[in-house]
KEKEDO-965376 format. One line per field, with one value per residue (C-alpha): residue in three letters; x, y, z. Coordinates in Angstrom, 1 decimal, padded with zeros to 4 digits, always signed. Last residue first. Layout:
N
residu <- (ALA;...)
east <- (X;...)
north <- (Y;...)
up <- (Z;...)
***
This chain:
152
residu <- (LYS;PRO;ARG;CYS;ALA;THR;GLN;ALA;PRO;GLY;ALA;GLN;ARG;ALA;LEU;GLN;PHE;TYR;ALA;GLU;LEU;LYS;LYS;LYS;LEU;THR;ALA;TYR;GLU;LYS;LYS;LEU;GLN;GLN;PHE;THR;ARG;ILE;CYS;ARG;GLY;GLU;GLY;ASN;GLY;ALA;SER;CYS;PHE;GLU;ARG;PHE;LEU;THR;CYS;GLU;ALA;LYS;VAL;LYS;LYS;ALA;GLY;ILE;SER;SER;SER;SER;GLY;LYS;PHE;GLN;HIS;MET;LEU;SER;ASP;LEU;LYS;ASN;PHE;ASP;LEU;PRO;ASN;ARG;GLU;LEU;ALA;GLN;GLU;ILE;SER;LEU;ILE;LEU;ARG;ALA;SER;ASP;ARG;TYR;HIS;LEU;THR;VAL;ILE;GLU;GLU;VAL;PHE;ASN;PRO;ASN;ALA;ASP;ASP;GLN;LEU;GLU;GLU;LEU;GLN;LEU;PHE;GLN;GLU;ASP;LEU;PHE;GLY;GLN;ASP;PHE;LEU;SER;GLN;ARG;SER;LEU;ILE;VAL;GLN;ARG;HIS;LEU;GLN;ASN;ASN;ARG;GLU;MET)
east <- (+007.2;+006.1;+003.1;-000.3;-002.5;-003.9;-004.1;-007.2;-009.1;-009.4;-006.6;-008.2;-007.9;-004.4;-003.4;-004.8;-003.0;+000.4;+000.0;-000.8;+001.9;+004.6;+003.4;+003.3;+006.9;+008.2;+006.5;+008.1;+011.5;+011.6;+010.3;+013.2;+015.8;+014.7;+014.7;+018.3;+019.3;+017.6;+019.0;+022.5;+022.9;+021.9;+020.9;+023.8;+023.0;+024.4;+021.1;+019.4;+021.8;+021.2;+017.3;+017.7;+019.5;+016.9;+014.2;+016.0;+016.1;+012.5;+011.8;+013.8;+011.9;+008.3;+007.0;+003.5;+004.1;+007.7;+006.4;+004.2;+006.9;+009.4;+007.1;+006.5;+010.2;+010.7;+008.4;+010.2;+013.6;+012.5;+011.1;+014.3;+016.4;+014.8;+016.6;+017.6;+016.0;+012.7;+012.3;+013.2;+010.3;+007.8;+008.9;+008.9;+005.2;+004.3;+005.7;+003.8;+000.5;+001.2;+002.0;-001.8;-003.0;-000.2;-000.6;-004.2;-003.9;-001.3;-003.8;-006.7;-004.6;-003.6;-007.1;-008.6;-010.1;-011.5;-013.9;-012.2;-008.8;-006.1;-004.0;-001.5;-001.0;+000.0;+002.8;+003.9;+004.3;+006.2;+008.8;+010.2;+009.4;+011.0;+014.3;+014.3;+013.6;+010.8;+008.8;+009.9;+008.1;+004.9;+004.9;+005.9;+003.0;+000.5;+001.7;+001.3;-002.3;-003.2;-001.7;-003.8;-006.9;-006.1;-005.8;-009.3)
north <- (-014.7;-011.3;-009.9;-010.1;-007.3;-007.5;-011.3;-011.7;-009.4;-011.8;-013.2;-011.0;-007.9;-008.7;-009.1;-005.8;-004.2;-005.7;-004.6;-001.0;-001.2;-002.1;+000.5;+003.3;+001.9;+002.4;+005.9;+007.2;+005.6;+007.3;+010.6;+010.6;+009.8;+012.8;+014.9;+013.7;+014.9;+018.2;+018.8;+017.6;+019.7;+023.3;+023.0;+023.0;+025.4;+023.1;+023.0;+022.4;+019.4;+018.1;+018.3;+016.3;+013.5;+013.3;+013.3;+010.6;+008.6;+009.0;+007.7;+004.5;+003.8;+004.5;+003.5;+005.1;+007.9;+008.4;+009.4;+012.2;+013.4;+013.5;+015.4;+018.0;+018.3;+018.4;+021.5;+023.1;+022.5;+023.7;+026.8;+027.4;+026.7;+029.4;+028.7;+031.8;+031.1;+029.2;+026.0;+024.1;+025.7;+024.6;+020.9;+021.1;+022.4;+019.7;+017.1;+018.5;+018.1;+014.6;+014.0;+014.4;+011.8;+009.5;+009.9;+009.5;+006.2;+004.8;+005.8;+004.1;+000.8;+000.7;+001.0;-001.5;-004.0;-001.2;-002.8;-006.1;-004.5;-002.2;-000.2;-003.2;-002.6;+001.1;-000.1;-002.7;+000.2;+002.2;-000.7;+000.1;-000.3;-000.1;-001.8;-004.8;-007.2;-005.2;-004.8;-008.5;-009.5;-008.1;-009.9;-013.2;-012.9;-011.8;-014.8;-017.3;-015.9;-016.3;-019.8;-020.9;-019.3;-021.4;-024.5;-023.9)
up <- (+015.8;+014.5;+016.3;+014.9;+014.2;+010.8;+011.0;+013.1;+010.7;+007.7;+005.2;+002.3;+004.5;+005.5;+001.8;+001.0;+004.0;+003.1;-000.6;+000.6;+003.0;+000.4;-002.1;+000.7;+001.8;-001.7;-002.1;+001.2;+000.4;-003.1;-001.5;+001.0;-001.7;-003.7;-000.3;+000.2;-003.2;-002.9;+000.7;-000.4;-003.6;-003.0;+000.4;+002.8;+005.5;+008.1;+010.1;+006.8;+005.9;+009.6;+008.9;+005.5;+007.3;+010.0;+007.5;+005.5;+008.7;+009.3;+005.8;+006.6;+009.7;+008.9;+012.4;+011.8;+014.2;+013.1;+009.7;+011.0;+013.3;+010.4;+008.3;+010.9;+011.4;+007.6;+007.4;+010.3;+008.8;+005.4;+006.9;+008.9;+005.8;+003.8;+000.5;-001.5;-004.1;-003.6;-005.4;-002.2;-000.5;-003.2;-002.9;+001.0;+000.7;-001.7;+000.5;+003.5;+001.7;+000.8;+004.3;+005.4;+003.0;+003.8;+007.5;+007.2;+005.3;+007.8;+010.8;+008.9;+008.1;+011.7;+013.2;+010.4;+013.1;+015.2;+017.8;+017.5;+018.5;+017.2;+019.8;+019.9;+016.2;+016.6;+019.1;+016.5;+014.0;+016.6;+016.9;+013.5;+009.9;+006.4;+007.7;+005.3;+008.3;+009.6;+006.2;+005.7;+008.9;+007.6;+004.4;+006.1;+008.3;+005.9;+003.5;+006.5;+007.0;+003.2;+003.2;+006.2;+004.4;+001.2;+003.6;+004.9)
***
């Protein structure tokens, strides 16, 4: 019983740290509210789908950044899709990098700034993915009641 209580505390602390460090925003809370006993892994499934689908978008953006001259309209459109997908799971830092990238596209500033911003975006994307995988693994170990608890 004590071990289970420890796991539950770890889940709560792990989840709260994702908010405290600015990785997640209130959209993640809204996803959690949709999770229930009938679908106890709802949030994890949505996040998994996001990462599966967004991998295709990242590849498309990488390919578009290799073209010369850069097609800023295409880059902006791809990043708009990526930002929407990231927003839907509450990926706060990723969303901020998407916004910055789109601003550089609008300004036609691709050579250095778009590429550097995209590299930072991929870093934030990978970091969040790793942190969420660890969080979901811990939540599964603790049991379904902890996967959708609100911070205190």
